[in-house]
N, C-alpha and C positions, 0 to 999 in steps of 0.2 A: 567281434562284438566289443563295443566301447565300454570301458570300465566305468564304474560309478565314481563320481568325484569324492576325494577324501575330505574329511572335516576341515583341515587347515585351508583348503581351497574355498570352502564356503565362508570361512572367516576372512580370507583375502578379498572375496567378492563383496562381502558386507562392508569391509573397511573401505574398499574402492567407492562403493555407493555412498557410504557415510561421508567420505571426503568430498565427493562430487556435490552432494546436497548441501553440505556445510559451506562449500565454496560459493554455491549459488546464492544462499541466504546472505553470506558475507558480502558478495558483490552488490546485492540490493542495499545493504547497510552503507557500504562505501559510496555508492552512487547517490544515495540520499544526502550524503555529506558533500561530495564534490560537485554534484549537479542538483537534481531535484527528485521528488518522490516518484514521478511518473515513469522513471526508468525501470521500475520493478518488473513490468510486463515485458520490456525488451530483454531484461536479464534472463527471465524464464525462457523466452523465445530463443535467445542465442545458446543457452544451455542445451536446449532440445535440438538446435541445429547441429551441434557437435555430435549428438547421438544419431541424427539422421545421416550425416555425412559418413559416420562410422559404418553404417549399413552398406553404403556404396563401396567403401574401401574393403570391407570384408567380403562383399560379393565378388569382387575381382581377385582377391588374394586369399580366399579362405583355404584352399587346398594347400597352398604353400605355407601358410601360417599354422595350419593344423599339424603339419609335420614338425614344426618347431614350437609347439604350443607353449611350453614352459618358458622358453626364451622370449617369445613374442609378448606374453603377458608380463613378464618381468620388465622388459624394456618399456612397455606402455605405462606401467606403474611408475617407473623412474621418471619418464618424460612428464607424466602428470604432476609428480612432485616438484619438478623444476618449472613447468609451465604455469602452475597455479600462481606463484608469486611473480614469476618473470613476465608473464603476459600482462598482468595488471601494471607492473612497473613501466612496461613499454606503452601501454594504453595511456598512462599518465602524461606521456610526452606528446600525445596527439592533441593539437589545439582545437578540440571540438567545442563549439558553443551552440547549444540548442536554440538560443534566442535568435541566431542568425540563419537558422536552417532553411527558411523559406525564401530568403533574399540574397544569400551568398552561396552560389552553387558548390563551391569547394567544400562546404560543410556536409553535403551529402556524401562526398568521398570520405571525409573524416568519419562520418557515422558508419559507413560500410567497413572501413578499416577497423574501427572499434568492434563492430559486430563479428567480423571474421577472426580477429585476434583473440578476443575473449572466448570465442567458441572452441579454440584449440585445446585447452585443458580438458574440456568435456569430451572432445573427440578421443583423447587418449583413454579416459576412463571408460567411455562407451565401448572401445575396442576390447577391453578386458571382459566386459559382460557379454557383448555380442559374440565374441569368439568362444566363450564358454557355453553359450546357448547351442552353438553348432557342434562343438566337440562332444558335449554331454546332452545331446538332444532327447535322450530317453529320460532325462531328469530335469527338463526345463522348469517344471513347477517348483522343484527344490531350489534351483539356482535363482529363479525369479523371486522366490520367498526370501532368500538371503539378500538379494538386491534391494527389495522393498524394506526389509527389516533394518538393513544397514542404513538406508536413506532416512528412515524414521529416527534411528539413534543419532544420525548426523544432525538432523534438525533440532534435536534437543541439546546436543552437545554445543552447538554453535552459540546458543543463547547463554549457556553457562559460561563459555569463554568470553563473551562480550561483557560480562560483569567484571572480569578480572584483567582483561587485556584491551588495549586500544585496537580498533578494527584492523589497521594496517599491520599490526604485530602478529595477527592470527594467521596471516598467509603462510609464513614458514611452518607453522604448526600443522596446517593442512598438508603441506608438502611432506612433512615428516611422517604423517599417518600413511601416506602412499608408499613411502620407503619401507615402513614396517610391513605393509602388505606384500611388498616385493620379496621380503625375507621369507615370509610364509610360503610363497610360491617356490622360491629357490630350494627350500627344505624338502619339497616334494619331488622336484623334477631334475635336480642336479646332484649327481653322486658326490661330487667334490664341492658341495654347496658352501662349505666354510670359506673357500677362496672367494666365492661370490659375496658372501656376507662381509668379509673384510673390504672388498672393493666397494660394495654398496655403502657401508658405513663411512668409508673414507670420502666417497663422492658426496654423500649427504652432509657430512661435517663441513667440507669445503664450501658447498652451496649455502649452508646455513650461515657460516661465518661471513661469506661474501654478502648475502642479503642483509643480515643484521648490521653489518659494518658500514653499509652505504650511508654516506653523509647526507644524502638527499632523501632518505627514507621517510618522507612526509607526504601528506596528501596535497595534490595540486588542485586546490579548490577554485571553482569558477570565479573569474573576476567580477561577475555580475551578482554574486551573492553578497548579502549585507555585510558579512564580516570583512571581506576584502575591501569593500567600499569604505568601511569605517577605518580600516588600517591605513588608508591613504591620508588620513588627517595627521599632521605632524604631532609627535609625542604620544601617539596611541599604540598600545602593545597588548598582546595576549599575556595575561599574568597567571592564568590557571586553565587547565583542561580537565574535564571529567567525562568518562565514557561509561555508557550502559546500553543495553539493548533499546532503550527508549530514545537515545540520542546522544550526541556529543555536545557537551556544554562547554563553551569557551567564555571565560570572564575577561573582559578588557578594561583597561584603565587609560584615561587620557589626561596627561599632565599639562600639556601646553594649551589645549583648547578643551575645557571641561565638557563632558557629555551633558547634554540637555535633552532628555527624552521625555516629551510631554505631547503625545499625539493629539492633534486637533486643538491645541491650546489657542484660546481666544486671541485674536489680533489686538484686542483691547487690554489684555492682561498686563497688570503692573507688578506681578510677582513672578519669580523664576524658580526653577527647581534647585534644591540644594545639590551638593556633590553627589555624583552617581557612579556606580560601576555598571557597565553594560554586560548583558548575558545573551549570547547567541546560542540557539539550538540548531545543530547541524549547519553551522556557519550562516544561519539566517534567522529570521523571526526575533528581532531584537526586543528585549525587555530590560528593565533597569532595577537594580537594588539602590534605593535612595537612602542617603544618610538621614537618620532621624534621631534627635536627641530628646524626644519626649515633648518638645514644645510645638504644639500644633500650628502656631503662627507660621512656621517654616514650610508648612504644607498648603499654604493658601493657594498656590498655583493649581492644585487639584480641584478647586472650585471653579476654575476657568475653562473647563472642558465640558463637552456635551453630555458626558456620562454622569455629571453631577446633577442633572435635571431632577430626578425623582426626589432627591433630598430637599428640594425647594418647594415641592407641591404639597407635602404633608409630612408629619412627624413619622419616623420609622423606629420601630422597637427591635425587630429581629430581621437580619439581612442574611441572605445566602449568596456567596460569591463563588461562581463556578469557573474553574480555571484561574485560581488565585495566583499561580506563578511566583514571580519575585516580589509580590506584595503591593503593587501599585493600587489596586482596587481596595485592598484592605486598609491601606493608609487613607484613601479617600473616605471610607466609612468611619475610620477613627477620627478624622478631621471633623466629620459631621456628628460626632459624639453618639454613635450608635452603641447601645449597651450590650447587644448580643450579635456576634458575627460568626457564622459558620463559613469557613474557607475550605474549599475543596480543590485539591491539586493532584494530578495523576503521577507526576514524576517525583520519586523520593529524592533524587539527586538535586532537583531544584529546591525542594523543601530544605534539604541539608545545607545548601548554600546560604539560605536566609536565616534558618533557625540555629545553625551550628557554626559553620565556617566564617560567616560574616555577621554574626548575631549582634556584636557590639556596634558595628557600622549601621546595621538596619534597625537598631533600637529595640531589639528583642520583640518585634511585633508579633511573631508567631508564638511567643510565650506570654503575651498580654492576656490577662484574665478575661477580657471581653471577647477574645478570639478563640474559637474552637476549631482546631485544624484537623482535616480529614485527608488521608492519603487514599484517594479513590478517583474513579472516572466519573465525570459529571452526570451523565445519564444514569449510570448504575447507582450513584448515590441517591439521586432523586427517587428512583424506583424503590429503594429500600427504606427511605426516610418516611416517617409518619408525622413530621413537623410541618407546620405552615409558616409562611414568611410574609412580612410586609413588603419585602423587595427581594427579587431574585435577579442577579446581575451576571450577564455574559458580555465581556468586553474585549474586542480585538484579539481573538484567539488564533490569528494567522498572520503571516508576514505581509507587510504592505507590498513589497516589491514582487514577490511571487504571486500574490493574489491579483495585483493589478495587471500582471503580464499573462494571466491565464495559466500559470504553471501549477495551480492546485486543482485543475479540472478533473483529474483522476483520483484526487484524494477523497476517499469516502469519509463522510462525517455524519454521525447520527445525532449531532447536537442541534441541527437546524432543520429537522424534518417535521412534518405535520404532527406525527405521533410524539416527538420530543416536546414541541411547544405545548401540546395538549397536556403532557405530563407536568411541565413546569407550571402551567396555569392552574392545574388542580392542586398545587401545593402553595397557592397564595391565600392569604387571609382575605376576607371580604374587603374590597377596596385596595388590595395590594397590587404591586406593579411587577411586571416582567420587563426588565431593561436590557436591550441588546444594542451594542455599539459596533458599527462596521466602518470599514474604510470607504471613502468616497471614490467611485470610479466614474469616468466619463467616456462614452455615454453611460448613463446609469444602468446598472445591472444587478449586483447582488443585494442592494437595499430594496430594489423592487421585488426581487425574488423572495426576500424575507417578508415583505408586505403581503405578497400573494400567499405565502405559507402561513402567515399569521391569520389571514382572513379565513383560510381553509380550516385551521385549528379551532378558531372561534366557532365556526359553523358546526364542527364536530362536537363542540361542547353545548350546542343549542342556541348560540347567540343569533338573534334574528337581524341585528343591525350592527355589524362590526364597525361601522363608521363612528359609533359612539364610544368604542373601547380602545381606540388607537390614537397616538400622537406621534409626530415625526419632526425632529429638528436637525439642523445641519450646520457644520462649521466649514472652513475651507478644506478640511481633510477628513473629517469623520461625520457620521450621522448616527443619531441615537433614536431608536424607536421604543416607545413605552406601550405595553398592552396592559390594560387595567382589568382587574376582576370586578367589573362594574362599569358604569358610565362616568365619563369625566364631567365634573361639576363646573359651573361658571367660575367659581373661586379658583379652581385648579387651572383653568384656561387663562385667567388673569395673571396668576403666578408664573405660568409658562411664558406668557408674552413679556412679562417684566424681566424674567431670567434671560431671555433671548436678546431683548433690547439692550440690557446692560453689558452683554458680552459680545454683541455683534454676531449673533447666531440667527439663522433663518428658521422661522417656524413654518415648515413646509406643509404640515397638515395637523389640524386639530378639529374637533367637532364645531361646525359653523364657520370655518375659515373661508374667507373670500379671496379670489385670485389677486385682488389689488393689495392684499396684506402680505404676500409672499415675495421671495426673490429680491430682498432689500439690501442685504449686506454682502454676501458672497454671490455676486450676481452672475447668473447663467443667461445664455442667449434666449432661452424660453424657461418658464417655470416647470421644468420637466418633472420634478419630484411631486409637486402639487398635482399636476395633471395625471401622473401615474397613480398616485394614492387615491385620488377621487375615482378613477376608473376601477382600480383593483378592489376597492372597498364598496363598490356599487354594483349596479346591474350590468355594467359593461365589462365585467371582469374577464370572462372567457374570450370575448372578442378582442380585448386589449392584449391579452397574453398571446393569442394566435397571431395578431398582426405585428406585434413588437419584433424588432430586428434581432433581438437576442432571446435565448431560451430562458424564460423566467417562470416556467411552470413550477409549482410547489414541489420541494423535495419530499420524498417519502422514505420509509424504512426499506421499501422494495427497490427504490432508486435514490440512494443517499448521496448523490453527487451534487451537493449544493452549488459547487463552483463550475458546473457544466453549463455554460451560456451559449455555446456554439449552435448556430443554425446554418444549414447548408445553403439555404436560399439567399443568405446575406453575404456569402463568400465572394461572389463576383463584384459586388459593390465595394467591399473592403479591399479586394485585390487591386481594384482600379485606383485606390487611394494610397497604395504603398509608397509611391514616389512623393507623396505630399504629406508624409508623417502619419499614415494610417496604420503603421505596424502595431501600435498599442491596441488597435481594435481586434486584432487576431487573437483567438484563444489558442495560443501556440502549443500548449500541452496536449490538447486534443489533436491538433494537426500533426504533432510529432508522432502520436500513436498511429495515425493514418499512414504517415511516411514509414513508420516501422513495419506496419502490416504489408505495405507494398514491397518493401525491401525483403521481408521474411518470405513472401510468396515467390519473389523473383529469385532470391538466393537459394531457397530450398528446391525450387524447380530446376535451376541450373546445376546445382551441386548434388541433388539426390535423384530426382525423377528422370532427368535426361540421361545421366550415365547408366541408370538401371534399365532404362528403355533400350539403349543400345546393347545392353548385356543379354538380350533375349535369347541368343543362341546358347549361351552358357546356362541359362535358366532351364533349357530343355523343353521349352514350349514356344509356340508361335504367339506373337503379339496379338492380343485381342481374344485369346482363348477363354473359355469359361472359367478355368481355374485361375488364370491370370487376373481376371476382373473380380473374381470372388475374393482373392487375397487383397487386391487393391481396396475394395470397398470395406471389407471386414476390418483390416488394420487401420485404414483411414478413419473410419467411424469411431473405432476405439480410441485412437489418438486424439480426436476432437472431443469426444464425449467425456472421457475420464477427466481431462482438465477443465471442461465446462462445469462439471459437477463440483470438482474440488475447489475451483476458484470461487464459484457461487457460494459455497458453504464457508469458505474462509471469510468472505466479505460479510456474510450474514452473522457469523459467530463473533465478529468484531463487536457487535452490539452487546453480546453477552459477556465476552471476555475483555472488552474495554480498550484494547490496543491492537493495532494490526500485527505487531510482532508476536504478541501473546497468542492471537488467533492463529497466525501462521504456524507457530510452534505446536499448539495443541491439536489443531485440525490436521495439519500435514503429517505430523508424527503419528497420530492415531490412525489416519487414513492409510499410511504406508505400512505401519506395523500390522494392522488388521488385514490389509490387502495381502501382506506377506503370508499371514496364516491362511487366508483364503486361497492363495496360490498353491500352498503346500497341500491343502485339502483337495484342490481341483484335480490332482493326479488321479484320484479315484473316478471322477467323472470323465476325465480324458480317456481312460481305458475303455469306456463304453463306445467312444468314437462314433457318435450319432448326433445329428443336428438337434434332435429333440432335447438332449441333455444340456446344450448351451442355453436353451430357453429358460431353464430353472434359475440360474444366477441372474440372467438379464431381467426376468420377470420380477425377481426380488428387488433388483436395483430400481426398476421403474416404480414399483409400489412404494418402497421406502422413500425414495426421492420426492415423489408426488405428495405423499403424506406429510413429509417434513416441510416442504415449501408452501403447501396450502395452509398448514396449521402453524406456521412459524410465529405468527403474532401471538398465539396462545402459548407456544413454547417459550418465547421471549418473555412474555408477561410473567410466566411461572418462575423461570430461572433467575430473572433480574431481582426477584425478591428473596433469593436464597443467599447464603454466605458465599464468599469467594471460593472456598474449597468445594462447596456443593455445585457451584456453577461449572467448575472444571470437570467434576465427576459426571454431572449431567450431560455436558457436551461430549465427553468421551463415550458415555453410554449410548448417545444418539448416533455417533459416528461409527462405532465399532461394527455393528451389523451391516451398515451400508458399505464400509470399506472392505469387510470380509467378502462380500459378493462381488465388489468391483475388482478384486484381485484375481478373479477366476477367468474371465473371457480371454485375456491375452495369453496366458500359458496354455489354455485349452486349444487355442488356434495354433500356437507354435508346436504343441505336442502332436497335433494332427498332421502338420507339415512334416515333422520329424519322422513320422511313420510312412508317409506317402511320397513326398517330394522334398527331402531335406535340403536340396540345392536352393529351394525357395526361401529358406529361413533368413538369409541376409536381405533378400528383397522385402520380406515382410517387416523386418527390423527397420529398414530404410524408409519404407512407406509410412510406418507408424511414426517414425521420427519426423518425417516431413509434415504430417498432419499435426503433430504436437507443436512444431515450430510455429505454425499458423494459429493454433488453438489458443495459446496464451493471450495473444494480442486481440484476436477476434472475440474472445470471451469478454475482455474488458470493454470493447466497443459495443457489444450486444447489451451488456449490463448497463452501460452508461446511457444508451439510447432507449432501451425497452424495459430494463429492470431484471432483477434476478429470477423472477418467476418465468419469464420468457426464456432466459438463459438455461434454466434447469429443464424446462420442457423441450427445448431444442436438443439438449443432451439425451433426453429420453427417446426422442424420435431417432436419433443416431444409433442408440443402443438397439432399438427395434430393427433398424436396417442392418446392423451388424449381425443380429441373430438370423436374419433371412439369408445373409451371404456367407455364413460360416463355412470355411473350406474343409468339409468332412473328407475323410480318407477315401470314401467310395468314388470321389471325383479324381482319383489318382491319375497323374500324367506321367508317362514314361519318357 
């Protein structure tokens, strides 16, 4: 009879899982810096690939490894400790460029190499957990609980580390945690374990010294990101770096060719920006700290951009600036002598740059008595504020390069949804303006999507004629849309036309505009923006959206992918233009996700399913038997459904918790810790060994998930008005019961196999891993195309199928 695992082994398993989850989150952070945001789903997928391939490896070698369990676990822990930093270092040497993926075939090979290389550390971690499942199959629920709780602790720990260390410096820390776990295992399984301790400590020390002493231990950032492009300019250098979970801030200074950051500046402008320091977030999204000595004359250039329009239409008394950043929009408001300015910025590090570190250079603008500074997320601040404003301003909150290349397609943002615009408009005084400035893309995309969203928001507020509430102007690089809480007067239209004529801007839409009055300065082949605005604000709105070659449906809180413009029916036309400069028309971020899904399916099939299929004789059953298919459907459905629910609620809770990393931390850690408790409790249900008992946790999952997703608008409205601490507590209170029940089905299935056909445990582990590999990317695609509600209900159907295919012990195969 197999002995029960000792407590130090549970600690070792928890440490392994903690390191694995921390490494996964860290890779997301690292790839956000060296590449772009959309790699998050690929990172989740490759992590789970490592777990799936581990199932294959254990299936073929379980008997041999069980005989040397202590040694096998120790070796895998040490290999994880070495591979975590080592594989990332090697991955940095692969010249992968996602922008070339669809037209340079070798990039597909580079992507596959990255995928397999970075899955290797997870393979070693999964071996530790999977082998423990098989050796201690009577205590699967306890081991799974240690696994999940450790992962939850890891997700919290990595956030804390990101506040004190640069991301690349955390890799050896994760390796060290794995080495500590190996010492726990050695203390249990080796009589002369002190010798092993000395060996392990020596090897770990040498590895750490080697890694930390590497002269090139810096991130190899994509040459296509803004920071690397800026550093090509002679005399430009990075003078400061600051790291936090919210991003890596790089401050640059240019001595030979001074930085002149003034997006969309009028071609007629006779004033230029003063001296500036550039600030990049994650090596992209340039903003500038502008030298200000208190003399507003030096800020005259700020009146030569499209975002200055509302200050010329009527007097403003109180202004709200959402996404204040390094202070450009605040300076614009100060230039126009606004007496009361509320400036909202999410990143404390960005605020510290302007308010403290470079306060003298920036003219102490964030300490100006006219400026009230708030460290908060824009949507959350608006939800809790009771003030009303003459102007609410959102200006250029994303990078031009990434935005124009379609690399933000998977970046969920709740700033530009129908519900968000409605909330902003409700905080305007009578006659006040909502001003939103966006980058110009050709062919037009996001400005049109913003127009469609604005029209929908106005109708939600009861506006019968949105044509009277909106104006749109355009420069060579930016477009500014104003939505008025009321109708635009003739005097405002006259002021708008004068503003545009003086600066060479095109007034593409205002109430009563004629086609002959547009497309005069920054001339396009057709007056596209006028034509689109006229259709989107009129009766032809739905027809225009359906017929347009890009997806410009309004973004909603259920589908907050404002930058998702891809339409499948347009792909053949764009593809035929690739050789003629049509690459810019491709939404490459979305297509990269498609490529990732194809790759995940192919790799997981070849490395997991095919080997396990040929292993049928060792499984002790014939291919196609009832038990074989039950196991396949049960663990496949769980692998898909668990991540569907988890990813959906991570994305939904971003709206409440304000930042993706905070949402990931709270949601994932709470899910895992509560699932760990549920796994431990499931042992009592597993002993019943009846398919009826699996229905209980799955029914609870279905009811809770359905209730949450259907009532999420009410939940969001309630929590957004609470304090930050109450938002976190409320989120945890909602997730705990759901996570508790989601932690039960997997160990219950494994426990049933442990009693009836333990040889099938590696098969189940591999099948679950294969489904999970696909699940992360597939969930992102479903959410992008159909919304979170469809994603969650897809998961609930999968859970129901899992309940029907539960491999109960009465189906025992000998």
